[in-house]
Residue frames relative to the residue before (quaternion, step in Angstrom):
aa qw qx qy qz dx dy dz
M 1.0000 0.0000 0.0000 0.0000 0.00 0.00 0.00
A 0.3947 -0.7710 0.4523 0.2128 3.64 -0.65 1.12
F 0.5116 -0.6006 0.4948 0.3643 3.61 -1.01 0.55
I 0.3318 -0.7137 0.5843 0.1979 3.57 -1.33 0.53
G 0.0044 0.8290 -0.5581 0.0359 3.51 -0.86 1.01
Y 0.3498 -0.6896 0.5989 0.2086 3.61 -1.32 0.30
I 0.0390 0.7374 -0.6719 -0.0569 3.44 -1.17 0.50
S 0.2194 -0.7690 0.6000 0.0244 3.51 -1.25 0.83
R 0.1389 -0.7594 0.6355 0.0147 3.38 -1.36 0.90
T 0.1184 -0.8003 0.5832 0.0734 3.67 -0.69 0.88
E 0.0361 0.7967 -0.6032 0.0056 3.51 -0.94 0.85
H 0.2458 -0.7624 0.5728 0.1739 3.69 -1.12 0.25
F 0.0613 0.7670 -0.6378 0.0349 3.49 -1.22 0.76
S 0.3773 -0.6995 0.5803 0.1779 3.48 -1.37 0.41
A 0.1550 0.8005 -0.5706 0.0977 3.56 -0.87 0.86
A 0.3429 -0.7148 0.5703 0.2151 3.55 -1.19 0.50
H 0.1301 0.7996 -0.5847 0.0435 3.60 -1.23 0.32
R 0.2432 -0.7412 0.5888 0.2113 3.58 -1.21 0.05
L 0.3524 -0.7092 0.5633 0.2358 3.60 -0.75 0.82
H 0.3456 0.6866 -0.5685 0.2932 3.52 -0.38 1.37
S 0.2941 -0.7777 0.5498 0.0798 3.41 -0.94 1.08
P 0.3432 -0.7251 0.5273 0.2800 3.69 -0.58 0.82
H 0.6371 0.5424 -0.3305 0.4367 3.69 1.19 -0.25
L 0.6970 0.4120 -0.2726 0.5197 3.54 1.32 0.01
S 0.5501 -0.5315 0.5040 0.4011 3.63 -1.27 0.40
D 0.6948 -0.4085 0.4292 0.4076 3.46 -1.61 0.10
A 0.6948 0.4558 -0.2855 0.4776 3.58 0.77 -1.06
E 0.6650 0.4709 -0.3420 0.4680 3.71 0.86 -0.71
N 0.6407 0.4900 -0.3647 0.4652 3.70 0.95 -0.54
L 0.6179 0.5336 -0.3398 0.4670 3.56 0.96 -0.71
E 0.6942 0.4752 -0.2668 0.4702 3.58 0.91 -0.93
T 0.6901 0.4790 -0.2961 0.4546 3.52 1.09 -0.76
F 0.8189 0.3192 -0.1009 0.4662 3.50 0.82 -1.20
G 0.3258 -0.7935 0.4715 0.2048 3.58 1.24 -0.21
K 0.8381 -0.1573 0.0983 0.5129 3.64 -0.95 -0.73
C 0.6008 0.5574 -0.3636 0.4430 3.57 1.29 -0.35
N 0.5739 0.5292 -0.3707 0.5031 3.61 1.30 0.09
H 0.3988 0.7345 -0.4961 0.2352 3.72 1.02 0.08
P 0.5783 -0.6698 0.3441 0.3139 3.49 -0.76 1.11
G 0.6261 0.5527 -0.2994 0.4614 3.62 1.22 -0.48
G 0.4116 -0.6885 0.4901 0.3411 3.56 1.23 -0.45
H 0.1871 -0.6932 0.6859 0.1189 3.39 -1.54 -0.16
G 0.3437 -0.7452 0.5433 0.1772 3.59 -1.46 0.32
H 0.1979 -0.7357 0.6285 0.1565 3.47 -1.36 0.20
N 0.2806 -0.6451 0.6603 0.2630 3.48 -1.41 0.15
Y 0.1383 -0.8406 0.5189 0.0701 3.60 0.14 1.23
V 0.1718 -0.7250 0.6551 0.1257 3.55 -1.41 0.41
L 0.1787 -0.8151 0.5509 -0.0163 3.42 -0.60 1.36
E 0.0241 -0.7778 0.6280 -0.0051 3.63 -0.73 1.00
I 0.1354 -0.7716 0.6214 0.0148 3.49 -0.87 1.01
I 0.0697 -0.8096 0.5817 0.0359 3.62 -0.67 0.99
L 0.1330 -0.7668 0.6237 0.0731 3.66 -0.82 0.88
R 0.1277 -0.7642 0.6298 0.0551 3.53 -1.36 0.74
G 0.3281 0.7699 -0.5086 0.2020 3.42 -0.88 0.85
P 0.6919 -0.4225 0.3445 0.4734 3.64 -1.22 0.07
I 0.3925 -0.6392 0.6100 0.2554 3.54 -1.21 0.61
D 0.4081 -0.7461 0.4790 0.2176 3.57 -0.52 1.23
E 0.3930 -0.7389 0.4751 0.2718 3.64 -0.54 0.94
K 0.6406 0.4970 -0.3297 0.4835 3.73 0.99 -0.37
N 0.8163 0.2203 -0.1251 0.5191 3.70 0.61 -0.89
G 0.4132 -0.7342 0.4573 0.2849 3.65 1.05 -0.20
M 0.6713 0.5457 -0.3130 0.3920 3.53 1.06 0.35
V 0.4818 -0.6088 0.5212 0.3543 3.59 -1.07 0.42
A 0.7456 -0.1549 0.1286 0.6352 3.58 1.04 -1.05
N 0.5593 -0.5988 0.4595 0.3427 3.45 -1.15 0.45
I 0.4627 -0.7175 0.4510 0.2603 3.71 -0.49 0.97
A 0.5844 0.5502 -0.3474 0.4848 3.58 1.24 -0.56
D 0.6390 0.5283 -0.3244 0.4553 3.48 0.92 -0.79
L 0.6379 0.5570 -0.2768 0.4541 3.45 0.93 -1.18
K 0.6447 0.5273 -0.3035 0.4628 3.56 0.89 -1.12
R 0.6954 0.5132 -0.2620 0.4296 3.60 0.92 -1.02
W 0.6210 0.5392 -0.2870 0.4912 3.52 1.16 -0.89
I 0.6988 0.4588 -0.2936 0.4636 3.60 0.81 -0.81
K 0.6300 0.5412 -0.3124 0.4611 3.57 1.08 -0.85
D 0.7638 0.4241 -0.2198 0.4341 3.53 0.60 -1.25
S 0.7795 0.3786 -0.2138 0.4509 3.57 0.92 -0.80
V 0.7873 0.2700 -0.1720 0.5269 3.57 1.13 -0.46
L 0.7535 0.4572 -0.2531 0.3988 3.57 0.38 -1.27
D 0.6828 0.5234 -0.3165 0.3996 3.48 0.86 -0.78
H 0.6936 0.4480 -0.2276 0.5162 3.51 1.47 -0.49
V 0.7779 0.3446 -0.2114 0.4810 3.66 1.03 -0.38
D 0.5595 0.6272 -0.3841 0.3822 3.58 1.09 -0.52
H 0.8569 -0.0311 -0.0466 0.5124 3.57 -0.73 1.19
R 0.5064 0.6124 -0.4069 0.4505 3.51 1.11 0.95
N 0.4082 -0.6430 0.5621 0.3225 3.48 -1.27 0.21
L 0.4350 -0.7559 0.4279 0.2371 3.59 -0.41 1.21
D 0.6421 0.5322 -0.2896 0.4697 3.55 1.03 -0.92
R 0.7764 0.4231 -0.1876 0.4278 3.56 0.80 -1.02
D 0.7804 0.3992 -0.1194 0.4663 3.47 1.14 -1.02
I 0.7304 0.3614 -0.2165 0.5376 3.56 1.25 -0.30
A 0.4436 -0.7210 0.4790 0.2322 3.63 -0.55 1.27
F 0.5847 0.6195 -0.3742 0.3664 3.56 0.99 -0.70
F 0.7266 0.4776 -0.1984 0.4524 3.52 1.13 -0.89
A 0.4833 0.6775 -0.4546 0.3175 3.62 1.37 -0.11
T 0.7730 0.3121 -0.1961 0.5164 3.67 1.08 -0.50
R 0.7558 0.2583 -0.2129 0.5629 3.68 1.11 0.18
P 0.5242 -0.6145 0.4593 0.3698 3.59 -1.17 0.50
S 0.5437 -0.6614 0.4583 0.2387 3.45 -1.40 0.83
T 0.0870 0.8073 -0.5668 0.1396 3.58 0.93 0.99
T 0.6312 -0.5051 0.4377 0.3935 3.53 -1.27 0.32
E 0.5966 0.5727 -0.3461 0.4430 3.60 1.07 -0.76
N 0.7026 0.4253 -0.2658 0.5048 3.58 0.84 -1.18
L 0.6388 0.5140 -0.3899 0.4191 3.73 0.87 -0.46
A 0.6245 0.5007 -0.3594 0.4797 3.55 1.15 -0.61
A 0.6502 0.4808 -0.3542 0.4696 3.59 0.88 -0.71
F 0.5916 0.5409 -0.3626 0.4754 3.71 0.96 -0.58
V 0.6562 0.4989 -0.3059 0.4764 3.64 0.86 -0.84
W 0.6208 0.5691 -0.3187 0.4350 3.52 1.01 -0.95
M 0.7415 0.4284 -0.2234 0.4656 3.44 0.68 -1.28
R 0.6410 0.5254 -0.3673 0.4221 3.67 0.90 -0.53
L 0.6161 0.5533 -0.2918 0.4787 3.46 1.25 -0.97
C 0.6895 0.5191 -0.2987 0.4072 3.56 0.88 -1.03
Q 0.5796 0.6076 -0.3512 0.4142 3.51 1.35 -0.34
V 0.7933 0.3214 -0.1199 0.5030 3.62 1.30 -0.59
M 0.6618 0.5137 -0.2819 0.4675 3.48 1.29 -0.31
P 0.5835 -0.5743 0.3961 0.4157 3.57 -1.10 0.41
E 0.5800 -0.6254 0.3680 0.3702 3.69 -0.81 0.83
G 0.8211 0.3006 -0.2290 0.4277 3.52 -1.15 0.68
M 0.5722 0.6431 -0.3554 0.3642 3.65 1.31 -0.34
L 0.6404 0.5066 -0.3541 0.4558 3.66 0.98 -0.76
S 0.2209 -0.7871 0.5710 0.0753 3.55 -0.94 1.04
K 0.7875 -0.0623 0.1480 0.5950 3.54 0.85 -1.20
V 0.1041 -0.6821 0.7146 0.1148 3.39 -1.48 0.60
I 0.0735 -0.7999 0.5955 0.0132 3.42 -0.82 1.10
V 0.0203 -0.8243 0.5655 0.0203 3.65 -0.65 0.91
W 0.2019 -0.7586 0.6138 0.0834 3.54 -0.71 1.05
E 0.2281 -0.7634 0.5920 0.1212 3.57 -0.66 1.10
T 0.7544 0.0372 -0.0172 0.6551 3.61 1.15 -0.68
P 0.6580 -0.4953 0.3566 0.4411 3.64 -1.21 0.11
K 0.7253 0.4130 -0.2765 0.4764 3.64 1.18 -0.28
N 0.7614 0.3363 -0.1881 0.5213 3.70 1.30 -0.53
K 0.0894 0.7681 -0.6277 0.0897 3.42 -0.88 1.08
V 0.2920 -0.7033 0.6336 0.1369 3.54 -1.45 0.57
I 0.1154 -0.7587 0.6336 0.0981 3.51 -0.97 0.86
F 0.0538 -0.7904 0.6102 0.0078 3.72 -0.86 0.97
T 0.1440 -0.7931 0.5907 0.0368 3.55 -0.89 1.06
G 0.6386 -0.5638 0.3555 0.3847 3.66 1.06 0.33
E 0.4242 0.7006 -0.5010 0.2798 3.63 1.09 0.01
G 0.8321 0.2373 -0.2149 0.4528 3.48 -0.97 1.00
V 0.4816 0.6472 -0.3984 0.4365 3.55 1.51 0.07
A 0.1572 -0.7809 0.5978 0.0894 3.58 -0.78 0.93
A 0.6202 -0.5185 0.3953 0.4362 3.59 -1.27 0.37
K 0.5920 0.5569 -0.3761 0.4449 3.67 0.97 -0.49
D 0.6191 0.5456 -0.3244 0.4624 3.67 0.96 -0.86
I 0.6689 0.5005 -0.2843 0.4703 3.60 0.92 -1.04
E 0.6761 0.4756 -0.3271 0.4579 3.69 0.86 -0.84
E 0.7060 0.4505 -0.2653 0.4778 3.66 1.04 -0.84
C 0.5302 0.6567 -0.4193 0.3345 3.69 1.02 -0.09
T 0.1003 0.8402 -0.5234 0.1005 3.52 0.06 1.20
V 0.3737 -0.6974 0.5401 0.2869 3.61 -1.14 0.19
């Protein structure tokens, strides 16, 4: 039986957004999101941590090759969100607010499109040094992953 291990990769990106839900009135959006609902938007220097879980390969001693993980993150996520406006540039946010929770779900689904099934354990997104979201894929269906586009 193989040992089970975890590996983690941390990346940084900058993005702008406006917290605004198409399902709420302008007054409800302002009440819910406060200054983060400003029509001009605002930005963050996000920190993204991806954690993989899996058996440690007996031949190479790895859960996954870090070079592969770096490429998956860059190609599926960073190339689409870094120095972008999440609301304007990412189709996923056309129908939902660009909260950190939804951003973490977006990252999860994008990575699931390119990674071996069952390997992704957690997506952690820090919006600020004090605020982070942890997403483990609960509630995500195969259809959601297929339809998650940029």
